[in-house]
Short mmCIF file of the C-alpha atoms (twelve columns), coordinates in Angstrom:
data_MODEL
# 
_entry.id   MODEL 
# 
loop_
_atom_site.group_PDB 
_atom_site.id 
_atom_site.type_symbol 
_atom_site.label_atom_id 
_atom_site.label_alt_id 
_atom_site.label_comp_id 
_atom_site.label_asym_id 
_atom_site.label_seq_id 
_atom_site.Cartn_x 
_atom_site.Cartn_y 
_atom_site.Cartn_z 
_atom_site.pdbx_PDB_model_num 
ATOM 1   C CA . MET A 1   -125.567 -54.244 146.311 1 
ATOM 2   C CA . ASP A 2   -122.482 -52.676 147.915 1 
ATOM 3   C CA . GLN A 3   -119.258 -54.519 147.313 1 
ATOM 4   C CA . VAL A 4   -117.298 -55.788 150.310 1 
ATOM 5   C CA . PRO A 5   -113.552 -56.428 150.043 1 
ATOM 6   C CA . GLY A 6   -112.873 -60.107 150.054 1 
ATOM 7   C CA . SER A 7   -116.464 -61.061 149.241 1 
ATOM 8   C CA . PRO A 8   -117.610 -62.935 146.091 1 
ATOM 9   C CA . GLN A 9   -118.626 -59.576 144.602 1 
ATOM 10  C CA . GLU A 10  -115.036 -58.314 144.519 1 
ATOM 11  C CA . PRO A 11  -111.824 -60.349 144.788 1 
ATOM 12  C CA . GLN A 12  -109.800 -59.439 147.837 1 
ATOM 13  C CA . ASP A 13  -106.658 -58.752 145.867 1 
ATOM 14  C CA . ALA A 14  -108.452 -55.947 144.026 1 
ATOM 15  C CA . HIS A 15  -107.341 -53.921 147.024 1 
ATOM 16  C CA . GLY A 16  -103.558 -54.081 146.981 1 
ATOM 17  C CA . ARG A 17  -101.351 -52.061 149.227 1 
ATOM 18  C CA . ASP A 18  -101.743 -48.970 147.128 1 
ATOM 19  C CA . GLY A 19  -105.400 -49.781 146.361 1 
ATOM 20  C CA . ARG A 20  -104.940 -48.662 142.765 1 
ATOM 21  C CA . SER A 21  -104.266 -50.286 139.402 1 
ATOM 22  C CA . GLY A 22  -104.575 -49.032 135.856 1 
ATOM 23  C CA . CYS A 23  -107.563 -50.222 133.818 1 
ATOM 24  C CA . TYR A 24  -106.435 -52.945 131.434 1 
ATOM 25  C CA . ARG A 25  -107.992 -51.076 128.504 1 
ATOM 26  C CA . HIS A 26  -107.218 -47.561 129.747 1 
ATOM 27  C CA . PRO A 27  -103.939 -47.747 131.701 1 
ATOM 28  C CA . ASP A 28  -104.049 -44.037 132.570 1 
ATOM 29  C CA . ARG A 29  -107.255 -44.519 134.576 1 
ATOM 30  C CA . THR A 30  -106.667 -45.865 138.071 1 
ATOM 31  C CA . THR A 31  -109.343 -48.077 139.589 1 
ATOM 32  C CA . GLY A 32  -110.002 -50.288 142.564 1 
ATOM 33  C CA . ILE A 33  -112.487 -52.566 140.782 1 
ATOM 34  C CA . ARG A 34  -111.624 -55.789 138.935 1 
ATOM 35  C CA . CYS A 35  -113.479 -58.167 136.626 1 
ATOM 36  C CA . THR A 36  -114.985 -60.985 138.681 1 
ATOM 37  C CA . ARG A 37  -113.963 -63.508 136.002 1 
ATOM 38  C CA . CYS A 38  -110.490 -62.590 134.745 1 
ATOM 39  C CA . ASP A 39  -109.497 -60.344 137.699 1 
ATOM 40  C CA . ARG A 40  -108.242 -57.559 135.439 1 
ATOM 41  C CA . PRO A 41  -108.709 -53.965 136.723 1 
ATOM 42  C CA . ILE A 42  -111.552 -52.107 135.006 1 
ATOM 43  C CA . CYS A 43  -112.587 -48.438 135.028 1 
ATOM 44  C CA . PRO A 44  -116.220 -47.172 135.011 1 
ATOM 45  C CA . GLU A 45  -116.286 -47.089 131.208 1 
ATOM 46  C CA . CYS A 46  -115.355 -50.779 131.043 1 
ATOM 47  C CA . MET A 47  -117.544 -52.034 133.906 1 
ATOM 48  C CA . VAL A 48  -120.362 -54.335 132.869 1 
ATOM 49  C CA . SER A 49  -122.879 -55.255 135.554 1 
ATOM 50  C CA . ALA A 50  -123.154 -59.010 136.058 1 
ATOM 51  C CA . SER A 51  -125.311 -61.126 138.310 1 
ATOM 52  C CA . VAL A 52  -122.402 -60.926 140.753 1 
ATOM 53  C CA . GLY A 53  -120.133 -57.881 140.708 1 
ATOM 54  C CA . PHE A 54  -118.763 -56.485 137.444 1 
ATOM 55  C CA . GLN A 55  -117.137 -58.009 134.373 1 
ATOM 56  C CA . CYS A 56  -114.883 -56.605 131.678 1 
ATOM 57  C CA . PRO A 57  -116.151 -56.220 128.088 1 
ATOM 58  C CA . ASP A 58  -113.933 -59.086 126.861 1 
ATOM 59  C CA . CYS A 59  -115.395 -61.602 129.319 1 
ATOM 60  C CA . VAL A 60  -118.913 -60.501 128.458 1 
ATOM 61  C CA . ARG A 61  -118.215 -60.679 124.735 1 
ATOM 62  C CA . ASN A 62  -116.777 -64.186 125.062 1 
ATOM 63  C CA . GLY A 63  -119.569 -65.456 127.242 1 
ATOM 64  C CA . GLY A 64  -117.317 -65.545 130.330 1 
ATOM 65  C CA . GLY A 65  -116.563 -69.220 129.866 1 
ATOM 66  C CA . THR A 66  -120.158 -70.105 130.761 1 
ATOM 67  C CA . GLY A 67  -121.057 -71.596 127.409 1 
ATOM 68  C CA . HIS A 68  -123.295 -68.678 126.467 1 
ATOM 69  C CA . ALA A 69  -122.967 -67.424 122.957 1 
ATOM 70  C CA . PRO A 70  -121.126 -64.130 122.543 1 
ATOM 71  C CA . GLY A 71  -123.575 -61.266 122.684 1 
ATOM 72  C CA . ALA A 72  -126.286 -63.419 124.273 1 
ATOM 73  C CA . SER A 73  -126.808 -60.665 126.840 1 
ATOM 74  C CA . ALA A 74  -126.148 -57.002 126.198 1 
ATOM 75  C CA . PRO A 75  -123.308 -55.501 128.260 1 
ATOM 76  C CA . ARG A 76  -124.539 -53.169 130.985 1 
ATOM 77  C CA . THR A 77  -122.948 -50.288 132.878 1 
ATOM 78  C CA . ILE A 78  -122.846 -49.993 136.651 1 
ATOM 79  C CA . ALA A 79  -126.236 -48.253 136.510 1 
ATOM 80  C CA . GLY A 80  -127.751 -50.726 134.048 1 
ATOM 81  C CA . GLY A 81  -127.255 -48.709 130.876 1 
ATOM 82  C CA . THR A 82  -126.087 -50.224 127.600 1 
ATOM 83  C CA . VAL A 83  -122.338 -50.136 126.982 1 
ATOM 84  C CA . THR A 84  -121.709 -48.098 123.809 1 
ATOM 85  C CA . ALA A 85  -118.814 -47.737 121.410 1 
ATOM 86  C CA . ASP A 86  -118.639 -43.966 121.986 1 
ATOM 87  C CA . PRO A 87  -119.231 -43.073 125.652 1 
ATOM 88  C CA . ARG A 88  -118.858 -39.375 124.813 1 
ATOM 89  C CA . LEU A 89  -121.617 -39.025 122.217 1 
ATOM 90  C CA . ILE A 90  -124.205 -37.281 124.420 1 
ATOM 91  C CA . THR A 91  -121.532 -35.052 125.925 1 
ATOM 92  C CA . LYS A 92  -120.481 -33.993 122.409 1 
ATOM 93  C CA . ILE A 93  -124.104 -33.260 121.509 1 
ATOM 94  C CA . LEU A 94  -124.560 -31.155 124.654 1 
ATOM 95  C CA . LEU A 95  -121.375 -29.260 123.843 1 
ATOM 96  C CA . GLY A 96  -122.678 -28.627 120.332 1 
ATOM 97  C CA . ILE A 97  -126.053 -27.360 121.565 1 
ATOM 98  C CA . ASN A 98  -124.453 -24.987 124.069 1 
ATOM 99  C CA . ALA A 99  -122.030 -23.698 121.450 1 
ATOM 100 C CA . ALA A 100 -124.805 -23.199 118.881 1 
ATOM 101 C CA . VAL A 101 -126.952 -21.238 121.331 1 
ATOM 102 C CA . PHE A 102 -123.946 -19.111 122.310 1 
ATOM 103 C CA . VAL A 103 -123.225 -18.273 118.674 1 
ATOM 104 C CA . ALA A 104 -126.904 -17.373 118.196 1 
ATOM 105 C CA . VAL A 105 -126.736 -15.081 121.228 1 
ATOM 106 C CA . LEU A 106 -123.629 -13.361 119.863 1 
ATOM 107 C CA . ALA A 107 -125.319 -12.902 116.486 1 
ATOM 108 C CA . SER A 108 -128.635 -11.592 117.816 1 
ATOM 109 C CA . GLY A 109 -127.494 -9.548  120.786 1 
ATOM 110 C CA . SER A 110 -129.341 -9.304  124.091 1 
ATOM 111 C CA . GLY A 111 -132.754 -9.826  122.497 1 
ATOM 112 C CA . LEU A 112 -132.400 -13.602 122.423 1 
ATOM 113 C CA . VAL A 113 -131.099 -13.674 125.992 1 
ATOM 114 C CA . ASP A 114 -134.139 -11.710 127.181 1 
ATOM 115 C CA . ARG A 115 -136.413 -14.349 125.698 1 
ATOM 116 C CA . LEU A 116 -134.577 -17.440 126.949 1 
ATOM 117 C CA . ASP A 117 -133.090 -16.559 130.319 1 
ATOM 118 C CA . MET A 118 -134.041 -17.188 133.936 1 
ATOM 119 C CA . LEU A 119 -135.462 -15.704 136.108 1 
ATOM 120 C CA . GLY A 120 -138.657 -15.859 134.104 1 
ATOM 121 C CA . LEU A 121 -139.801 -12.283 134.612 1 
ATOM 122 C CA . ALA A 122 -137.789 -10.560 131.883 1 
ATOM 123 C CA . LEU A 123 -138.588 -7.297  130.108 1 
ATOM 124 C CA . ASP A 124 -140.532 -7.693  126.874 1 
ATOM 125 C CA . PRO A 125 -140.091 -4.467  124.857 1 
ATOM 126 C CA . SER A 126 -143.177 -5.146  122.756 1 
ATOM 127 C CA . ARG A 127 -145.464 -5.003  125.786 1 
ATOM 128 C CA . TYR A 128 -143.341 -3.014  128.223 1 
ATOM 129 C CA . GLN A 129 -144.136 -5.307  131.105 1 
ATOM 130 C CA . LEU A 130 -142.449 -8.097  132.992 1 
ATOM 131 C CA . VAL A 131 -143.339 -11.485 131.574 1 
ATOM 132 C CA . GLY A 132 -141.929 -14.978 131.975 1 
ATOM 133 C CA . VAL A 133 -142.491 -18.298 133.709 1 
ATOM 134 C CA . ALA A 134 -145.167 -16.875 135.992 1 
ATOM 135 C CA . HIS A 135 -147.089 -15.793 132.908 1 
ATOM 136 C CA . GLY A 136 -146.914 -19.075 131.042 1 
ATOM 137 C CA . GLU A 137 -143.441 -19.007 129.499 1 
ATOM 138 C CA . TRP A 138 -142.451 -22.355 131.013 1 
ATOM 139 C CA . TYR A 139 -139.886 -22.998 128.315 1 
ATOM 140 C CA . ARG A 140 -137.503 -20.598 130.093 1 
ATOM 141 C CA . LEU A 141 -136.870 -23.245 132.757 1 
ATOM 142 C CA . LEU A 142 -135.320 -25.410 130.031 1 
ATOM 143 C CA . THR A 143 -133.791 -22.885 127.627 1 
ATOM 144 C CA . ALA A 144 -131.806 -21.238 130.431 1 
ATOM 145 C CA . ILE A 145 -129.896 -24.517 130.865 1 
ATOM 146 C CA . PHE A 146 -128.146 -23.943 127.518 1 
ATOM 147 C CA . LEU A 147 -127.693 -20.180 127.763 1 
ATOM 148 C CA . HIS A 148 -124.384 -18.294 128.085 1 
ATOM 149 C CA . GLN A 149 -123.599 -14.669 127.410 1 
ATOM 150 C CA . GLN A 150 -119.877 -14.266 128.105 1 
ATOM 151 C CA . ILE A 151 -116.865 -16.186 126.789 1 
ATOM 152 C CA . PRO A 152 -115.389 -16.972 130.250 1 
ATOM 153 C CA . HIS A 153 -118.786 -18.322 131.343 1 
ATOM 154 C CA . ILE A 154 -119.200 -20.765 128.474 1 
ATOM 155 C CA . ALA A 155 -115.492 -21.680 128.468 1 
ATOM 156 C CA . PHE A 156 -115.560 -22.709 132.140 1 
ATOM 157 C CA . ASN A 157 -118.826 -24.624 131.804 1 
ATOM 158 C CA . MET A 158 -117.839 -26.460 128.639 1 
ATOM 159 C CA . LEU A 159 -114.451 -27.467 130.031 1 
ATOM 160 C CA . SER A 160 -116.246 -28.793 133.095 1 
ATOM 161 C CA . LEU A 161 -118.761 -30.629 130.905 1 
ATOM 162 C CA . TRP A 162 -115.969 -32.262 128.874 1 
ATOM 163 C CA . TRP A 163 -114.157 -33.308 132.034 1 
ATOM 164 C CA . LEU A 164 -117.143 -34.541 134.066 1 
ATOM 165 C CA . GLY A 165 -119.465 -35.742 131.318 1 
ATOM 166 C CA . PRO A 166 -117.751 -38.718 129.625 1 
ATOM 167 C CA . PRO A 167 -117.072 -40.746 132.814 1 
ATOM 168 C CA . LEU A 168 -120.664 -40.240 133.917 1 
ATOM 169 C CA . GLU A 169 -122.014 -41.067 130.465 1 
ATOM 170 C CA . ALA A 170 -119.929 -44.258 130.449 1 
ATOM 171 C CA . ALA A 171 -121.023 -45.259 133.955 1 
ATOM 172 C CA . LEU A 172 -124.718 -44.385 133.702 1 
ATOM 173 C CA . GLY A 173 -125.481 -45.002 130.038 1 
ATOM 174 C CA . ARG A 174 -126.768 -42.425 127.562 1 
ATOM 175 C CA . LEU A 175 -130.416 -42.256 128.585 1 
ATOM 176 C CA . ARG A 176 -129.725 -41.998 132.302 1 
ATOM 177 C CA . TYR A 177 -126.959 -39.484 131.714 1 
ATOM 178 C CA . ILE A 178 -129.041 -37.057 129.645 1 
ATOM 179 C CA . THR A 179 -131.943 -37.463 132.074 1 
ATOM 180 C CA . LEU A 180 -129.681 -36.537 134.980 1 
ATOM 181 C CA . TYR A 181 -128.274 -33.549 133.075 1 
ATOM 182 C CA . LEU A 182 -131.713 -32.139 132.253 1 
ATOM 183 C CA . LEU A 183 -133.157 -32.752 135.713 1 
ATOM 184 C CA . ALA A 184 -130.171 -31.074 137.357 1 
ATOM 185 C CA . GLY A 185 -130.530 -28.094 135.044 1 
ATOM 186 C CA . LEU A 186 -134.266 -27.846 135.726 1 
ATOM 187 C CA . GLY A 187 -133.571 -28.137 139.454 1 
ATOM 188 C CA . GLY A 188 -131.242 -25.165 139.217 1 
ATOM 189 C CA . SER A 189 -133.811 -23.169 137.246 1 
ATOM 190 C CA . ALA A 190 -136.572 -24.031 139.718 1 
ATOM 191 C CA . LEU A 191 -134.594 -22.923 142.772 1 
ATOM 192 C CA . THR A 192 -133.604 -19.717 140.986 1 
ATOM 193 C CA . TYR A 193 -137.258 -19.090 140.174 1 
ATOM 194 C CA . LEU A 194 -138.205 -19.687 143.811 1 
ATOM 195 C CA . LEU A 195 -135.550 -17.643 145.594 1 
ATOM 196 C CA . ALA A 196 -134.154 -14.993 143.248 1 
ATOM 197 C CA . ALA A 197 -135.685 -11.544 142.922 1 
ATOM 198 C CA . GLN A 198 -138.602 -11.644 140.527 1 
ATOM 199 C CA . ASN A 199 -137.110 -8.935  138.300 1 
ATOM 200 C CA . GLN A 200 -133.599 -10.450 138.200 1 
ATOM 201 C CA . PRO A 201 -132.762 -12.303 134.952 1 
ATOM 202 C CA . SER A 202 -130.370 -15.236 135.323 1 
ATOM 203 C CA . LEU A 203 -128.524 -17.703 133.098 1 
ATOM 204 C CA . GLY A 204 -128.937 -21.235 134.429 1 
ATOM 205 C CA . ALA A 205 -126.403 -23.280 132.452 1 
ATOM 206 C CA . SER A 206 -124.161 -23.782 135.471 1 
ATOM 207 C CA . GLY A 207 -126.942 -25.613 137.311 1 
ATOM 208 C CA . ALA A 208 -126.579 -28.632 135.031 1 
ATOM 209 C CA . ILE A 209 -122.777 -28.562 135.410 1 
ATOM 210 C CA . PHE A 210 -123.068 -28.529 139.198 1 
ATOM 211 C CA . GLY A 211 -125.456 -31.460 138.852 1 
ATOM 212 C CA . LEU A 212 -122.724 -33.406 137.053 1 
ATOM 213 C CA . LEU A 213 -120.292 -32.472 139.822 1 
ATOM 214 C CA . GLY A 214 -122.667 -33.803 142.471 1 
ATOM 215 C CA . ALA A 215 -123.248 -36.981 140.434 1 
ATOM 216 C CA . THR A 216 -119.486 -37.479 140.066 1 
ATOM 217 C CA . ALA A 217 -119.065 -37.344 143.838 1 
ATOM 218 C CA . VAL A 218 -121.819 -39.943 144.286 1 
ATOM 219 C CA . LEU A 219 -120.315 -42.234 141.636 1 
ATOM 220 C CA . MET A 220 -116.815 -41.986 143.086 1 
ATOM 221 C CA . ARG A 221 -118.179 -42.831 146.515 1 
ATOM 222 C CA . ARG A 222 -120.016 -45.835 145.075 1 
ATOM 223 C CA . LEU A 223 -116.819 -47.086 143.409 1 
ATOM 224 C CA . ARG A 224 -114.746 -46.375 146.525 1 
ATOM 225 C CA . TYR A 225 -112.462 -43.943 144.779 1 
ATOM 226 C CA . ASP A 226 -110.458 -41.337 146.664 1 
ATOM 227 C CA . MET A 227 -112.967 -38.573 147.405 1 
ATOM 228 C CA . LYS A 228 -110.456 -35.821 148.200 1 
ATOM 229 C CA . PRO A 229 -110.046 -34.435 144.635 1 
ATOM 230 C CA . VAL A 230 -113.772 -34.121 143.943 1 
ATOM 231 C CA . LEU A 231 -114.504 -32.716 147.419 1 
ATOM 232 C CA . ILE A 232 -111.783 -30.098 147.006 1 
ATOM 233 C CA . LEU A 233 -113.166 -29.179 143.582 1 
ATOM 234 C CA . LEU A 234 -116.683 -28.988 144.982 1 
ATOM 235 C CA . GLY A 235 -115.546 -26.808 147.883 1 
ATOM 236 C CA . LEU A 236 -113.715 -24.414 145.571 1 
ATOM 237 C CA . ASN A 237 -116.710 -24.113 143.273 1 
ATOM 238 C CA . LEU A 238 -119.099 -23.457 146.149 1 
ATOM 239 C CA . ALA A 239 -116.735 -20.834 147.582 1 
ATOM 240 C CA . PHE A 240 -116.563 -19.193 144.161 1 
ATOM 241 C CA . THR A 241 -120.361 -19.361 143.940 1 
ATOM 242 C CA . PHE A 242 -120.980 -17.443 147.146 1 
ATOM 243 C CA . LEU A 243 -117.979 -15.096 147.183 1 
ATOM 244 C CA . TRP A 244 -117.959 -13.893 143.576 1 
ATOM 245 C CA . PRO A 245 -120.502 -11.162 142.740 1 
ATOM 246 C CA . ASN A 246 -123.349 -11.529 140.245 1 
ATOM 247 C CA . ILE A 247 -123.492 -15.334 140.332 1 
ATOM 248 C CA . ALA A 248 -126.851 -17.128 140.520 1 
ATOM 249 C CA . TRP A 249 -125.991 -19.321 143.502 1 
ATOM 250 C CA . GLN A 250 -129.540 -20.699 143.485 1 
ATOM 251 C CA . ALA A 251 -128.934 -22.441 140.147 1 
ATOM 252 C CA . HIS A 252 -125.675 -23.935 141.406 1 
ATOM 253 C CA . VAL A 253 -127.174 -25.267 144.633 1 
ATOM 254 C CA . GLY A 254 -130.364 -26.516 142.976 1 
ATOM 255 C CA . GLY A 255 -128.451 -28.351 140.263 1 
ATOM 256 C CA . LEU A 256 -126.008 -29.844 142.750 1 
ATOM 257 C CA . VAL A 257 -128.735 -31.220 145.018 1 
ATOM 258 C CA . VAL A 258 -130.851 -32.666 142.213 1 
ATOM 259 C CA . GLY A 259 -127.854 -34.126 140.366 1 
ATOM 260 C CA . ALA A 260 -126.522 -35.838 143.482 1 
ATOM 261 C CA . ALA A 261 -129.961 -37.182 144.468 1 
ATOM 262 C CA . VAL A 262 -130.731 -38.593 141.026 1 
ATOM 263 C CA . ALA A 263 -127.261 -40.139 140.713 1 
ATOM 264 C CA . PHE A 264 -127.603 -41.762 144.139 1 
ATOM 265 C CA . GLY A 265 -130.816 -43.482 143.052 1 
ATOM 266 C CA . MET A 266 -129.207 -44.608 139.800 1 
ATOM 267 C CA . VAL A 267 -125.996 -46.164 141.147 1 
ATOM 268 C CA . HIS A 268 -127.410 -47.637 144.366 1 
ATOM 269 C CA . ALA A 269 -130.565 -49.207 142.948 1 
ATOM 270 C CA . PRO A 270 -130.888 -52.981 143.609 1 
ATOM 271 C CA . ARG A 271 -130.218 -54.940 140.437 1 
ATOM 272 C CA . ASP A 272 -133.583 -56.731 140.444 1 
ATOM 273 C CA . ARG A 273 -135.507 -53.453 140.848 1 
ATOM 274 C CA . ARG A 274 -133.178 -51.147 138.983 1 
ATOM 275 C CA . THR A 275 -135.641 -49.878 136.370 1 
ATOM 276 C CA . LEU A 276 -138.336 -49.197 138.965 1 
ATOM 277 C CA . VAL A 277 -135.971 -47.344 141.294 1 
ATOM 278 C CA . HIS A 278 -134.490 -45.283 138.458 1 
ATOM 279 C CA . ALA A 279 -137.895 -44.295 137.134 1 
ATOM 280 C CA . GLY A 280 -139.147 -43.517 140.631 1 
ATOM 281 C CA . THR A 281 -136.097 -41.400 141.466 1 
ATOM 282 C CA . CYS A 282 -136.403 -39.333 138.298 1 
ATOM 283 C CA . ALA A 283 -140.178 -38.979 138.744 1 
ATOM 284 C CA . LEU A 284 -139.772 -37.744 142.321 1 
ATOM 285 C CA . ALA A 285 -137.119 -35.246 141.236 1 
ATOM 286 C CA . LEU A 286 -139.365 -33.953 138.460 1 
ATOM 287 C CA . LEU A 287 -142.373 -33.724 140.804 1 
ATOM 288 C CA . ALA A 288 -140.291 -31.747 143.304 1 
ATOM 289 C CA . ILE A 289 -139.257 -29.334 140.534 1 
ATOM 290 C CA . VAL A 290 -142.862 -28.927 139.366 1 
ATOM 291 C CA . ALA A 291 -143.999 -28.333 142.961 1 
ATOM 292 C CA . VAL A 292 -141.402 -25.596 143.479 1 
ATOM 293 C CA . VAL A 293 -142.380 -23.867 140.235 1 
ATOM 294 C CA . TRP A 294 -146.088 -24.151 141.064 1 
ATOM 295 C CA . VAL A 295 -145.660 -22.686 144.556 1 
ATOM 296 C CA . ARG A 296 -143.612 -19.768 143.256 1 
ATOM 297 C CA . THR A 297 -146.077 -19.067 140.459 1 
ATOM 298 C CA . LEU A 298 -148.935 -18.919 142.969 1 
ATOM 299 C CA . GLN A 299 -146.915 -16.414 145.010 1 
ATOM 300 C CA . LEU A 300 -146.384 -14.171 142.003 1 
ATOM 301 C CA . VAL A 301 -149.731 -14.281 140.236 1 
ATOM 302 C CA . GLY A 302 -152.070 -15.935 142.736 1 
# 
């Protein structure tokens, strides 16, 4: 349910003249949302969904003065995920996987890239023919999400992941966050497979990062944050995508669209049907990806 200033879901004084206060646990993070019980400002990491509005972790832990025993109900994020002690764990794991694959690529040369990259029709020296997704190597749609070949490429993507990932992981919860990341990456791979030249290899790691960027915009809109910074960042990245040579724009656009769509379903789902809406949103996104891959495969080998 959308919050309305002055309604029971959000105290009216949460919107002061400047509209911004520092989170009581993280003073450097400005926010326009307050705990419905103690009225302290709370950032996405500290938000716990309640039957009405959001509460801070302290009020949830203490039962909110309702007589409930501490811990009687597990704290939940804005999207219904479980509040965790380390809201950066999945982001750290993703960083580690990307770094490990990059080191493996450096150690093995271009051979590993040829076997993991997108677009799926890559040269296989052992058979001297183009093989890939269209010939049954479906794993390329996933492995390309973690593939980098140049230091500037992985440096930019990993900095973006570290900046965008933790707030999303805190707001969505671990399971929803990793699901969004993978679906966005697969969406980028699928659009690359559909639109790029069939003999043009491509690295699809940026698709997942653009998915996080789209999800961040959706989350900020849901929390009524100032949209100018994220829109400027998005505009600059899209300009870079289309103006700089040798960039797989299909992966960027595909990841952005899927990431934003999945995030919208996650943060706008009605509380009483949250699980159903989340599962349905992710299922529809996955079906769309499968449909795109199936259509393209029929074009190439049908």
